[in-house]
C-alpha positions in Angstrom: 109.7 99.1 70.5 112.5 101.6 71.2 111.1 102.4 74.7 110.8 98.7 75.4 114.4 98.1 74.4 115.5 101.0 76.5 113.7 99.7 79.6 115.2 96.2 79.0 118.7 97.9 78.9 118.0 99.7 82.1 116.8 96.5 83.7 120.0 94.7 82.7 122.1 97.6 84.1 120.1 97.4 87.4 120.6 93.6 87.6 124.3 94.0 87.1 124.4 96.7 89.8 122.5 94.4 92.2 124.7 91.4 91.4 127.9 93.4 91.9 126.6 94.7 95.3 125.8 91.1 96.3 129.2 89.8 95.2 130.9 92.5 97.2 128.6 91.8 100.2 127.2 95.3 100.0 123.6 94.3 99.4 121.1 94.6 102.3 117.6 93.2 101.8 115.1 95.3 103.7 112.2 93.1 104.7 108.7 94.4 105.2 105.4 92.8 106.3 104.6 91.7 102.7 107.0 88.8 103.1 105.1 87.5 106.1 101.6 87.6 104.4 101.7 83.8 103.5 101.8 82.9 107.2 98.4 84.5 107.8 99.5 86.4 110.9 97.2 89.1 112.5 97.4 92.4 110.6 97.9 95.8 112.4 94.2 96.3 112.4 93.6 92.8 113.9 96.1 93.5 116.7 94.5 96.8 117.5 91.1 95.3 117.8 92.5 92.5 119.9 94.1 95.0 122.3 90.8 97.0 122.5 88.9 93.8 123.4 91.5 92.6 125.9 91.4 95.8 127.9 87.5 96.2 127.6 87.6 99.6 125.9 84.3 101.3 126.0 81.9 100.7 123.1 81.8 104.4 122.2 85.6 104.4 121.9 85.6 101.1 120.0 83.4 102.8 117.4 85.9 105.6 117.0 88.7 103.0 116.8 86.9 101.1 114.0 86.4 104.3 112.1 90.1 105.1 112.3 91.0 101.6 111.1 88.7 101.8 108.2 90.7 104.9 107.1 94.0 103.0 107.9 94.8 105.6 110.6 96.4 102.9 112.8 98.4 105.3 115.0 95.3 107.4 115.7 93.5 104.2 116.7 96.3 103.3 119.1 96.2 106.8 120.6 92.5 106.2 121.4 93.4 103.0 123.3 96.2 104.8 125.2 93.8 107.5 126.2 91.8 104.8 128.0 94.6 104.3 130.4 96.2 101.4 128.6 100.0 101.8 128.9 102.6 101.5 126.2 104.0 98.4 128.0 100.6 96.7 128.1 100.1 97.3 124.4 103.6 95.9 123.4 103.1 92.8 125.6 99.7 92.1 124.0 101.1 92.5 120.5 103.8 90.0 121.3 101.3 87.6 122.9 99.0 87.8 119.8 101.7 87.1 117.4 103.2 84.3 119.5 99.8 82.6 119.8 99.2 82.9 116.1 102.5 81.4 115.3 101.7 78.3 117.4 98.8 77.6 115.0 101.0 77.8 111.9 103.4 75.2 110.6 105.9 77.4 108.8 107.6 74.5 107.1 104.4 73.8 105.2 104.1 77.3 103.7 105.8 78.5 100.5 107.5 81.7 101.4 110.3 84.0 100.3 112.2 83.7 103.5 113.4 80.3 102.3 115.0 82.1 99.3 116.8 84.4 101.6 118.7 81.4 103.0 120.8 81.7 99.8 122.0 85.2 101.0 124.2 83.5 103.5 126.7 86.4 103.9 124.2 89.2 103.8 123.0 91.5 106.5 119.3 92.1 106.7 117.1 94.9 107.9 113.4 94.2 108.8 110.5 96.2 110.2 108.7 92.9 111.1 108.2 91.8 114.7 107.4 88.2 114.0 111.0 86.8 114.0 110.3 84.4 111.0 113.3 85.9 109.3 115.5 85.0 112.3 114.0 81.5 112.6 114.2 80.5 108.9 117.6 82.0 108.0 119.0 81.3 111.5 120.7 84.7 111.5 121.5 86.6 114.7 119.7 89.8 115.7 121.7 93.0 116.0 119.8 96.2 117.2 120.6 99.2 115.1 121.5 101.2 118.2 124.5 98.9 118.8 126.2 100.8 115.9 126.6 103.9 118.2 129.2 101.8 120.2 131.1 100.6 117.1 133.8 102.0 114.8 132.1 103.1 111.6 133.9 100.5 109.4 133.6 97.6 111.7 130.3 96.4 110.4 131.9 95.5 107.1 133.9 92.7 108.7 133.0 89.1 107.9 132.1 88.4 111.6 128.9 90.5 111.0 127.7 88.4 108.1 124.3 87.0 108.6 123.0 89.7 111.0 119.4 90.9 111.2 118.7 94.5 112.2 115.1 94.7 113.5 114.2 98.3 113.2 110.9 98.0 115.1 111.7 95.4 117.7 110.8 91.7 118.1 108.2 89.6 120.0 110.9 88.0 122.1 111.5 91.4 123.6 108.1 93.1 123.8 109.6 96.2 125.3 111.4 96.8 122.0 108.3 96.7 119.8 107.5 99.9 117.9 103.7 100.1 117.6 102.4 103.4 118.8 103.0 106.9 117.7 105.0 107.7 120.8 107.3 104.6 120.2 107.8 105.6 116.6 108.8 109.1 117.6 111.2 107.8 120.3 112.7 105.4 117.8 113.2 107.6 114.8 114.2 110.7 116.7 117.0 108.9 118.5 120.3 110.4 117.3 122.1 107.0 117.5 119.4 105.4 115.4 119.5 108.1 112.7 123.3 108.0 112.5 123.5 104.2 112.2 120.7 104.2 109.6 122.5 106.9 107.6 125.7 104.9 107.7 124.0 101.8 106.3 122.1 103.8 103.7 125.1 105.6 102.4 127.5 102.6 102.3 125.3 99.7 101.3 122.7 99.0 98.6 119.2 98.4 100.0 116.8 95.9 98.2 113.3 96.5 99.6 111.2 93.3 99.6 107.6 93.1 100.8 108.0 96.7 101.7 105.2 99.2 100.8 107.2 102.5 101.6 104.0 103.7 103.3 105.4 104.0 106.8 105.4 107.8 107.4 108.3 107.7 109.9 110.5 105.5 107.7 109.8 107.8 104.7 110.6 110.8 106.8 113.9 109.3 107.9 114.8 108.3 104.4 113.8 111.8 103.1 115.7 113.5 105.9 119.1 111.9 105.1 118.9 111.3 101.4 120.0 114.9 100.8 123.2 114.5 102.8 124.7 111.6 100.8 123.1 110.5 97.6 122.7 106.7 97.2 120.9 104.4 94.8 118.6 101.6 96.1 116.0 99.1 94.7 112.5 97.8 95.5 110.7 94.8 94.2 107.0 95.5 93.7 104.1 93.2 93.0 102.2 93.4 89.7 99.6 95.8 91.0 102.1 98.2 92.4 104.3 97.9 89.4 101.5 99.3 87.2 101.3 102.4 89.3 103.5 104.8 87.3 103.0 107.6 89.8 104.2 105.5 92.6 107.3 104.3 90.7 108.2 107.8 89.6 107.8 109.1 93.1 110.1 106.4 94.5 112.7 107.2 91.8 112.5 111.0 92.1 112.1 111.5 95.8 114.0 108.6 97.3 116.3 107.4 94.4 114.7 103.9 94.7 
């Protein structure tokens, strides 16, 4: 009973911290693919299979691709496709086409989703790793690439004129060339000094609230791990019931990333 009361006390403290950050416009929801699940869009695996079919990848290579997908080694599967002379540009264009075509078959207004709840965060800035642009369309917020920060004064983003901005870390389907999907594009994105400095600025000055976010992206974790030792900051994640029962996962998020 004492432990239960202690946890309730911690929860109340966390809620107060989140509420204060929101009231001061210092809360940034970080949106992952989990929030797009209700729309039934193609998964990473679906997209990779579609690309392999579109470019008539040899059957022997397709078998290797399916093996990598079964082990959730998506970047290795994409490398196999690129080794068959499919360019980065062709892959990004096909990803965009697949998602656009899928969205045409979906009436978003008929689907219960958490993006609707984010409409209430009318002053907030958002970060997302999703390409699908549902966040943009439903909240009607404007996109702002993270690299734009390299051209700004460090305190400028706090001004009200930047309320309701969406920072798409991995690109968007309206700009296929911006999509981060392969290992090479991940490395280019996360090794960019402007990208790292801008992300560090946001992480140190704002409170992140991860929603629909698995924290399994190796490059995102590496970035977070790389900069957390420079300026300590406290962030939050909302987990589903299954994840919330994983005590090891929760402790790792707390101990390693202060989430």
